N, C-alpha and C positions, 0 to 999 in steps of 0.2 A: 493648476500647478502641474498637472499631468497632461495638459492638452498641448499637441505640437504647436512650435512656433514657426509660422509661415514667414520668410522674408518679404519686405514690402516689394511691390511690382518693379520699383525701379532699381533694387539691387539684384533681383532673380534672374539668373541667366534663362534665356529663351531657348527653344528647341533649335533655333537657326544659328546661334552661335555657340562656340565650343570652348571650354575652360582650356583646353590644351591647344596651343598655338602650332600651326606646322612649321617644320624646320625649312627654312630657306637658306640658300647659299651653299649647300652642299652639293658639290659636282663630283660623281664618281667617273673615273676613266672608262673608257669602253675596254671589254675584255679582249685580250689579245686574238687577232686572227691568225696570225703566223704566216702572213703574206709578204713579209719583209726578210731581210737578211740580218741577223742581229751581228752587231760590231763584238767580234772575239778579241778580247785582250790577251797579249800573249801571257803564258803562264809564268807566273813569279814564284820565286824560291822563297818560303818563309825564312824570315830572319829570326833568330832566337830571341826571345824576350829576356831582358835584363831582369833578375829578380828584384822585386820591391823590397827595399829595407823595411821591415817591420820591427817595431819596438819589441823586444822580448818581454813576455809576462814575468814580472818578479814578484813571487811570493813572499812576503815578509812573516814572522812568526805571529803578528796580530792578525793577519788576513788569514792564515790558515786557521787559527783559532776560531774566528768569526765564522769560516766556511764549514768546519767541523761541527760547530755549535747550530748554525742553520739547518745542516743535513740531519743532524740529530733530532732536532726540534720537528722537521717534516716528518722523519719517519715515526716519531712518537704520535703526531697528530693523526698522520694517515691510517697507522696501526690501531689506534683507537676508535676511529671511525668505522673500520673493517670489523673489528672485534665486535663493536655495538651492533652494527648490521648483522652479524653473526649470530648474536645473542638474541637479537629480536627474533631472527629467523626461527631460532630453536624454541624459544618461548611460544612463538604462534603454533609451531607444530606440534608442541606438547599439548597446547589448550585444545587444539583441533582433535589429537588424539583423544584426550580426555572426554571431550564431547562426543566422539564416536562410540566410546566405550560406555557412557552413561546412556546414549540412545539405544545402543544394542541391548543393554540390561532392560530398559524400560520395554523395548520392542519384545524381548523374550518373556518378560514378566506377564505381558498382556495375552501372550498366545497360550501361555500356562494355565490361565484362568479361564 
């Protein structure tokens, strides 16, 4: 059950073959050597773009209530999580402090004897 399963020889890859096929057909243009004169187009004055007509967002009373309820729920959930993390930290700190006091008391009582 715990012995490794070795694939049969006909399906195992050989060291000469690779599982990753090389990329073919990619041709990168050579880097510019700047031995040519570039064709400079005449400067064009930019034309002002016409504003795109966007639909206005209309908030209905129902959508405002849903947005307010969703925001309230998120604040309550996030607040609960943060308060519980703070409480866990406070409980841990108090228990560590109590352990330190007990250990100090035990060590002091051994020195006195």
